[in-house]
N, C-alpha and C positions, 0 to 999 in steps of 0.2 A: 433385311430389306434396305435398298439404297434409293434415295430420292434423286430423281433426275430432272433437270430443268431444260425445257424446250422453248426456244423463242425465235422469232423472225424479226428482221429489221422493221421498225415502225410499230411493232406490236408490244404489248406488255408481256413481260416474262411470265410464263406459266410453269408451275412445278407439278409434276405428277409422280405418283409412287408406283413402282413396278416391283413385282415379286421375283423377277428373273435376276440371277446373280451375274454381276459384271466384274470380271477379274481386274484387279489393280495391276499397274505396270510392274510392280515388284514381283507379283505372283506369276505374271507371264514370263518375266525374266528367269524366275526360278525353274519353271517348266522347261524353258529352252536349255538352261544349264544342265538339268537332269538328263535331257535327251542326248546331250553331247558327252556324257561321262564315258570315258574310254575303259576298255577291258585290259587287264594286265596279264601278259603271258610271259613266263620265264622260259627262255630257250637255252638248254644246256647241251652244247656241242663244242668240240675242240677244234672245229674247222671254221675259221673266221669268214671264209667265203660263203659258207652255208648260212651262218648267222646273218650276214649282210644281205643275202638273197631273200630270206624269209622276211626280214624287216622291211625290205623295199617292196616286195611283191604283195605283202599283206598288211599294209599300213591301216587298212580298214577292212572289216568283214561284215557283210550284210548291212552296210551303212553305219556300222559302229566303229569308232576309232579304236585302234589297238596300240597300247603302249608296251613295247617289247623290252623286257629285261634280259640280260645276257650273262652267261657264265661258261667258262671253258673247261671246268672241272667239277667233280662232284662236291668237293669241299667248298669251292667258291659258290656253287649253286645253293648249298645249305645256308650259307651266310647271307646271300642275296635274298633268298626267300624270307628268312627271319627279319631282315632289315626293311623289306618292302611289303609286308603283309598289309591288306589282303591281296593275294594273287589268284586270279581266276583259273589259271591252268599252268601246268609245267610240262614242257616237251623235253623228255630226257633221252639222250642218246645212250645206247647200251655199250658203246665201246669208247670209253674215256681213258686217259692215261693213268688215272688213279682209281678206276673202277671198271671191271670187265664183266660182261654178261648181266645177269639179273641181280647181281649183288647191289648195284647202284640203286635200282628200284626198291629193293628190300630195305636198304638203309634209309633212303629218303622217306619212305612211308613210316618207318620206325621213328625217325627224328621229327617228322611233321605229319602226324596221323590225319590231320584235316586237309592235307594237300591233295589236289586233284592232279595226279601224275599220269601223263600219256606217254607211252613209249614212242620214240622217234628213231627209227632204225632203217638200215639199208637191207636188212634181212626180213623175209616174210615167211620164215619157217613156221609151220603150223604148231609144232611143239613149243617153240619160244613164245608165240602169240598166246597160246592157251596157258602157259606158265605165268606169263605177265599178267594175264587177266585174273588168274587165281590168286596172285600175290597182291592184287589191289589196284592194278592199272585201270584207268577209266576209259582208255582208248589206245589204239595202236595205229600210228601214222607211218606209212612207208615212204622213205625218202625218194623213191623212184616214181611216186604217184604223179599223175598229170595235174596241172595247176587247178583245173576245175574240181577234180576230186579232192585235192588238198584243201581248197577253200570250203568245199561242202563239209568235210570232216571237221575243220576248225570251227565252222559255224555251228555244227551240231554239238561240238564239245563246249562251246561257250553258252549255248542254250540250256545245257543240263548242269550249269555251274551251281545251281541251288542245292544240289545234293551230291556229295562226293561219291556215293555208291550208285547214283542214278544211272551213270553211263553203263553199268554192268547189266542193267535190265531194260534200259530205254534206248531206242534207236540203235540197237546192236548192229544193224546192217551198215549204218553210217560210221560207227565208231570203231568197229573191228572188221578185219578182212573176213570174207565168207569162204568157208571150206566145205567140201563135200563131207557127208557124215562119216565119222570114224569112231568106232567104239573105243579103241585104245585111247585116243586123245580126249574123248569125253570122260573116260575114267581118270585120266591125268588131271583134268580140270577140277575134279571133285576131291583131289588130295589136299590135305592140310599144308600149311606153310613149312612145318618141320619135315614132313615127308617129301615135299618138293625140294628142299635143300639137300636132303640125302640122295634123292634121285639124281639131282644135278651132279653131285660128286661121284655117284656110281657111274653115270654115263661118261664122265670125264676120265674114268679109269682108276679111281681111287679104291684101294683095298679097305676093308673094314677098320683096320688099325689106323690108317691115315684119316679116315672119316672120324674115328673116335678122338684123335688128337686135334683135328681141325675144329670140331664142334664141342669139344670138352664134354663128351659123353663116354660112359663106360662101354667097353667092348661088347658086353652082353646086350646093352640097350641098342647099340647100333645093329647088332645081328637081328634083334627083334624088329627094328624098323625095316631092315632089308627084307626080312621074311614077309612082313605085312605088305610091302610094296609088290613083291612077287605075287602074293595072293590077290591084292586089289587089282593088279593089271593082268591077272590070269596068264602068267608066264611061268615056264618050268624052271628056269635057272637064271643066274646072273648074266651069263653069256647070251642067252636067248633074249633077255631084256635089252641088252646093249645093241644086239643086232637089229632089233625092231626100229631103233631110232637112227640108224646109219643111213 
């Protein structure tokens, strides 16, 4: 309870007690500062023009200031993230000079399991989107999106920052592109990380022996994985599998 004094000129001062809470100046200032706290987004892209464009266009999102961190390679991104934690979200390009395809996403999640990584790519291939989601991406942003859609997706991404996995089950329409139903791609999204790695190598044309050497697995283990893939995706042969994704 705070005692408040009311008085008028020519009158004696009168003090009354009120039960209502009156914030102090320091508390008001603290609330103002809290409201202005910015969100950190790490943008990983090897094109300086793209980094500059996003930083300029989205200096604030839904009234919240955005502090953009930048990296031109995967190695630099891993270092920047570790140096500036906490980071609310990471926008990761899939085509960097030191990382191609989904290997960059896989490595980032392995190095920083708590990171909320969103794929930032020029491709919107359904297979790539579903693979990225299965590997732990919390969103998929298309570089060709119109400004309003990009802002909406970034806003949804920052709103779900409280839970790294929340983006996979919440606001899916805003965080991932919508595709018409596809049984094959739904089956792919259910595969485990190791199966996805092997599927990626199979689709790139690698033989079992090459996959064995690349992943440090025995040839027999690779054959078992490939057989399991054919069974899970309901295809008759390796060539049939490859043809479905062309």
